[in-house]
Structure formats: C-alpha cells, structure tokens
C-alpha positions in Angstrom: 0.0 0.0 0.2 3.0 2.0 1.0 4.7 1.3 -2.2 1.4 2.4 -4.6 1.0 6.0 -2.5 4.5 7.1 -3.2 4.4 6.0 -6.8 1.1 8.1 -7.1 2.9 11.0 -5.5 6.0 10.6 -7.7 3.9 11.1 -10.5 2.3 13.9 -9.5 4.9 15.9 -8.7 6.1 15.2 -12.0 3.2 15.8 -13.7 3.1 19.1 -11.4 6.7 20.2 -13.3 5.2 19.3 -16.3 2.5 21.5 -15.8 4.2 24.4 -14.5 6.8 24.1 -18.1 3.3 24.0 -20.4 1.7 27.1 -18.6 4.6 29.0 -18.8 5.3 28.1 -23.0 1.5 29.1 -23.2 1.9 32.8 -21.6 5.3 33.3 -23.8 3.5 32.2 -26.8 0.5 34.3 -26.4 2.5 37.6 -25.6 4.5 36.6 -28.8 1.3 36.0 -30.5 -0.1 39.6 -29.8 3.2 41.1 -31.0 3.2 39.1 -34.4 -0.7 40.4 -35.3 0.1 43.5 -34.1 3.2 43.6 -36.5 0.7 42.1 -39.5 -1.9 44.9 -38.7 0.9 47.5 -38.9 1.7 46.7 -42.7 -1.8 47.0 -43.9 -1.6 50.8 -45.0 1.7 50.1 -46.8 0.7 46.7 -48.4 -2.8 48.7 -49.6 -1.1 52.1 -51.1 1.7 50.0 -52.8 -1.4 48.0 -54.5 -3.1 51.2 -55.5 -0.2 52.9 -57.1 0.2 49.6 -59.1 -3.2 49.7 -60.1 -2.8 53.5 -61.0 -0.1 52.0 -63.6 -1.8 49.5 -65.0 -2.4 50.7 -68.5 1.6 51.6 -68.4 2.1 48.0 -67.0 0.6 46.5 -69.9 2.6 47.6 -72.1 5.7 47.2 -70.0 7.9 44.1 -70.9 8.8 43.5 -67.3 10.9 39.9 -66.5 8.5 39.7 -63.1 5.6 40.2 -65.2 6.6 37.4 -67.9 4.0 34.4 -68.5 5.5 31.7 -69.5 4.6 27.8 -69.7 4.8 26.0 -66.4 7.4 23.3 -66.2 9.6 24.6 -63.1 8.1 25.3 -60.2 9.7 27.1 -57.0 7.7 26.6 -53.7 8.8 28.8 -50.9 7.5 27.1 -47.7 7.3 28.5 -44.1 7.1 26.6 -41.2 8.5 26.6 -37.8 11.8 26.2 -36.1 10.8 23.9 -33.7 7.8 22.0 -33.0 5.1 21.8 -29.9 2.9 23.7 -31.6 0.2 21.3 -32.8 -0.7 20.8 -36.4 0.8 23.8 -37.8 3.8 22.3 -39.4 2.0 19.0 -40.7 -1.1 21.1 -42.3 0.9 23.3 -44.5 2.9 20.5 -45.3 0.0 18.2 -46.1 -1.4 20.7 -48.2 2.0 21.4 -50.2 2.3 17.8 -50.5 -1.0 17.3 -52.4 -0.5 20.1 -54.5 3.0 18.7 -55.3 1.5 14.9 -56.0 -1.4 16.4 -58.0 -0.4 19.5 -59.6 -3.2 20.1 -62.1 -4.1 23.4 -60.0 -0.1 24.4 -59.0 1.0 24.2 -62.3 -1.7 26.9 -63.4 -0.4 31.1 -64.0 -3.2 33.3 -62.7 -3.4 36.5 -64.6 -6.3 39.3 -63.4 -8.8 36.8 -63.4 -8.0 34.5 -66.4 -6.5 31.2 -65.7 -3.8 29.8 -68.0 -3.5 26.1 -67.7 0.2 24.4 -68.7 0.2 22.1 -71.2 3.4 20.3 -69.6 2.6 16.6 -68.4 2.1 16.7 -64.6 5.2 14.2 -64.2 7.6 16.3 -66.5 7.3 19.3 -64.2 10.3 20.1 -61.8 9.8 21.2 -58.4 12.2 23.3 -56.0 12.0 24.3 -52.5 13.1 27.4 -50.2 12.4 26.9 -46.8 11.8 29.5 -43.9 11.8 27.2 -40.8 13.9 23.8 -40.2 10.7 21.8 -39.7 9.9 22.2 -43.7 13.4 21.5 -44.5 13.7 18.4 -42.5 10.5 17.2 -44.1 11.5 17.7 -47.9 15.2 16.8 -47.1 14.5 13.2 -45.8 12.2 12.6 -49.1 14.8 13.8 -51.5 13.1 16.7 -52.5 15.7 19.5 -53.8 15.8 22.4 -51.3 18.0 25.1 -52.7 18.0 27.5 -49.6 17.0 27.3 -46.1 16.5 30.7 -44.3 15.8 29.9 -40.1 15.6 33.4 -38.8 12.6 34.7 -40.0 10.5 32.8 -37.5 10.4 35.6 -35.2 10.1 39.6 -35.0 11.6 39.9 -38.8 11.8 42.8 -40.2 11.4 43.7 -44.2 14.8 44.6 -44.5 15.6 40.8 -43.5 13.0 39.4 -46.0 14.8 41.1 -48.8 17.5 38.6 -49.2 15.0 36.2 -49.6 13.0 37.8 -52.3 16.1 38.8 -54.4 16.8 35.4 -54.8 13.7 34.5 -56.1 13.4 37.5 -58.0 16.8 36.9 -59.8 15.9 33.1 -60.7 12.7 33.8 -62.0 13.8 36.7 -64.5 16.7 34.2 -65.6 14.0 31.9 -66.3 15.1 28.9 -63.6 11.8 29.2 -63.0 8.3 29.7 -64.4 6.1 30.2 -61.4 6.8 30.8 -57.9 4.4 29.7 -55.2 4.5 30.9 -51.4 3.3 28.4 -48.9 2.4 29.8 -45.6 -0.8 29.5 -42.7 -3.1 32.3 -42.5 -3.9 33.6 -39.4 -7.5 34.0 -38.6 -8.2 34.0 -34.8 -6.7 31.9 -32.1 -8.4 28.6 -32.8 -8.5 29.0 -36.5 -5.2 28.5 -39.0 -5.6 27.9 -42.1 -2.3 26.9 -45.0 -2.9 28.8 -48.3 -0.6 28.6 -51.6 -0.2 31.6 -53.1 1.1 32.6 -56.7 3.9 35.1 -55.8 5.1 35.2 -59.9 4.4 36.3 -62.1 2.8 38.9 -60.5 -1.0 38.0 -60.0 -3.4 40.6 -59.1 -6.1 38.1 -57.6 -3.3 36.4 -55.5 -2.4 39.6 -54.0 -5.4 41.1 -53.4 -6.5 38.2 -51.6 -3.4 38.7 -49.3 -3.9 42.3 -48.5 -7.8 41.3 -47.5 -6.2 39.1 -45.1 -4.5 41.9 -43.1 -7.5 44.0 -43.4 -10.3 44.0 -41.0 -13.0 44.0 -42.8 -13.6 42.1 -46.1 -15.6 43.4 -48.8 -16.5 41.9 -52.0 -14.6 38.8 -54.0 -11.0 40.3 -55.0 -12.5 40.5 -58.6 -15.0 42.7 -57.4 -12.5 45.2 -55.4 -9.9 45.0 -58.5 -12.9 46.0 -60.6 -13.5 49.0 -57.7 -9.8 50.1 -57.8 -9.7 50.3 -61.5 -13.5 52.4 -61.8 -11.8 55.0 -59.3 -9.1 55.5 -61.5 -10.6 55.5 -65.0 -10.3 58.4 -66.7 -7.7 60.2 -64.7 -4.4 60.9 -66.5 -1.3 61.3 -64.1 1.5 62.7 -64.8 4.7 60.2 -63.9 8.1 61.3 -63.6 10.1 59.4 -64.1 9.4 57.1 -67.2 6.2 54.9 -66.2 8.9 51.6 -66.3 11.3 52.7 -64.0 8.5 53.1 -61.6 7.3 50.1 -62.5 10.8 48.7 -62.2 10.9 50.4 -58.5 7.6 49.1 -57.5 7.2 45.6 -58.1 10.0 44.0 -56.2 8.8 46.4 -52.9 5.3 44.1 -53.8 7.3 40.9 -53.7 9.0 41.8 -50.7 6.1 43.1 -49.0 4.4 39.4 -50.2 6.8 37.7 -48.9 6.8 39.3 -45.7 3.1 39.6 -45.0 3.5 35.8 -45.6 6.1 35.0 -42.6 4.0 37.8 -40.1 1.0 35.6 -40.7 2.4 32.3 -40.5 4.3 33.3 -37.4 1.1 34.8 -35.6 -0.6 31.5 -36.9 2.6 29.4 -35.0 2.4 31.4 -31.6 -1.5 30.9 -31.8 -0.9 27.1 -32.4 1.5 26.6 -29.8 -0.3 28.8 -27.3 -3.4 26.5 -27.8 -1.2 23.3 -27.8 0.2 24.2 -24.5 -2.9 25.3 -23.2 -4.6 21.9 -24.0 -1.2 20.2 -22.6 -1.7 22.1 -19.0 -5.4 21.5 -18.9 -4.7 17.8 -19.6 -2.0 17.8 -16.7 -4.8 19.1 -14.2 -7.2 16.4 -15.2 -4.1 13.5 -15.0 -3.3 14.9 -11.4 -7.2 15.1 -10.1 -7.0 11.7 -11.1 -4.3 10.8 -9.3 -4.9 12.8 -6.3 -8.3 10.9 -6.1 -6.6 7.4 -6.5 -3.9 8.8 -3.8 -6.8 9.6 -1.4 -8.8 6.5 -2.2 -5.5 4.2 -1.5 -4.6 6.2 2.0 -8.3 5.8 3.1 -7.8 2.2 2.5 -4.8 2.0 4.2 -6.4 3.7 7.1 -9.2 1.7 7.4 -7.3 -1.5 7.2 -5.1 0.0 10.0 -8.1 0.9 12.1 -9.7 -2.8 11.2 -6.2 -4.4 12.3 -6.5 -2.7 15.8 -9.5 -3.1 16.7 -9.0 -6.8 15.5 -5.8 -6.7 18.0 -7.8 -5.2 20.6 -10.5 -7.6 20.5 -8.1 -10.6 20.8 -6.1 -9.3 23.7 -9.5 -9.0 25.3 -10.4 -12.5 25.2 
C-alpha cells in the first residue's frame, strides 16, 4: 500500500513540474502572438498603398515587358515553404506540409498561372514538372530533405519578429531566379492567421505577379473584407478610370522600383501571418497540455486519497482486531 501511494506521489510531482513548463510556454506564446498580430496589422496601410499605386499604373504595366510579369509555360516551379524551427505547436507544420504535398503530387492546380481573373493552364505533363523548394524554418527543411526533394536554400532566422530588410535577401533570390528563367512559376506556402483557434494553410502565386493573389493577401490583413477579389479589383480600376497622371520618371522606371517592393511585401506578409499562426497554435497546444495535466493530477489525487483511505481503514481494522484478541 505504501509503495502504491509513493508511486502516485512521484507521478503527481512529475506532472506538476510538466504543467508549470507548459503553462509558462502558453503565456510566452500568448505574448508573442499579440506582437506578431500587431506586426501584421502594421503593414496593412503600406500593402494597400503599394497595390493602389500599381493599379494606377496598370495601363503602363500592360505595355511594359518587365521580367516579373512575364508569363511562361509552367515546367519548373519554386515553392517557398514557411514553417517553424521548433515543434510543440500542434498541427501547425503538418497541415501546411500536407497541403503542399497534395499540390505537388496532384499539380493540376499549382501549374496554372493566374493573371487577373484569367487562368492559364500549362500544357506540360504532370510527370515532367520540376519542383524546387526554399524553406523558411527547419521543420519544412527536415521534412523535404528526408524525402529527397531539392531544397535550394534554408532561412531559419525569420521565425520571430523579422524585419522587411531581412526578407529582402529571400525576395532577391526569388526574383533574380525567375527573371533569369530558372523558374516558370513561384508559389509561397504559408499559414494564414484567422483567429486564435483557426489557422488556414494557403498557397499563393508570387510570380508572375498575380493581381488576384495579391488582392487576397491584402484582404487577409484588413479588418473588414468587402466583396470578392475580382470585385475589389474592378472597384479600384473604376476609381482611377479616366484620370491622367503625370509620371516622373518614366512609368517603366516606377514599375521597376515598385514591383520588387510588392514581392517583398507579399513574402513579408506571409512570414508574419505564419509567425502569428505558429504562436497561436503553440499557445493552444500548451493550453491543452496544461488542461490535460490538471485532469491527470485530479485523477491521481483521487486515486491517492482512495489508497490512503483504504490503508487507514485497514490499519483501524487491524488495531480493533488486535484489541479484541487481547481482551479475550
């Protein structure tokens, strides 16, 4: 009996220590999540303003032969996958990896180019498609590396409070390789933060520049979503219809400057969304772990009390029996 109670006490102590750790991690993740959400909201105005300027230059944009706008037959695809460096964040990484692998194994959707509201399918057979990856976070790299997928670069320092300056190195690699024709399409895979409980893995076309995908990303960082992406684009186009702008320097120079900034903004936003989702998923996972520890401690405490009561009852019975024997 004593051995049983000691074992239960040892388990209660062990679970209590684990509960303290998970509770502390939950509080840390909650604080980080608030900061990451604030970072996402902070770039909202910049993202919207950059996109509005680009829409204003849409007529000049159509005449421009900019490398980031070139639409090619899709054969070589680059996927920028944004995961975490560490675990203990529930299904955050597995959900995104699962979605990416579904697209890679059944690439009928991922090989389609989206230009405005049009979809341009690729005539290349699925088996002839080549996929290459750039990973932000070790978890995505570890998964792909173990399965012999080609990973051209790993960025592991963007997982907490990155700056736009940090992201420019990643954006430069992506834009240079696309302009040189190494890839025919670039996709960014990240997790969109909806709320504390819900995070959605998403794939967005990064290159060639897709107005629909940019609009969807801007929608995700706005407090109110009104209308479909197509309706929002038409609204912006109608707002500036008939207005003539004097552009200095030449429109192409303005476009050459603003397009890379727009790509940087998309990558930066995707990383911020993933970071907020990661901390939210970790906070929820640690909360569930803490609640489970509490339930286990209650059950063990109940079992401990039962054993103690049985032991006390048995001792009282033995004392009473011994007293009766002595009186006889």
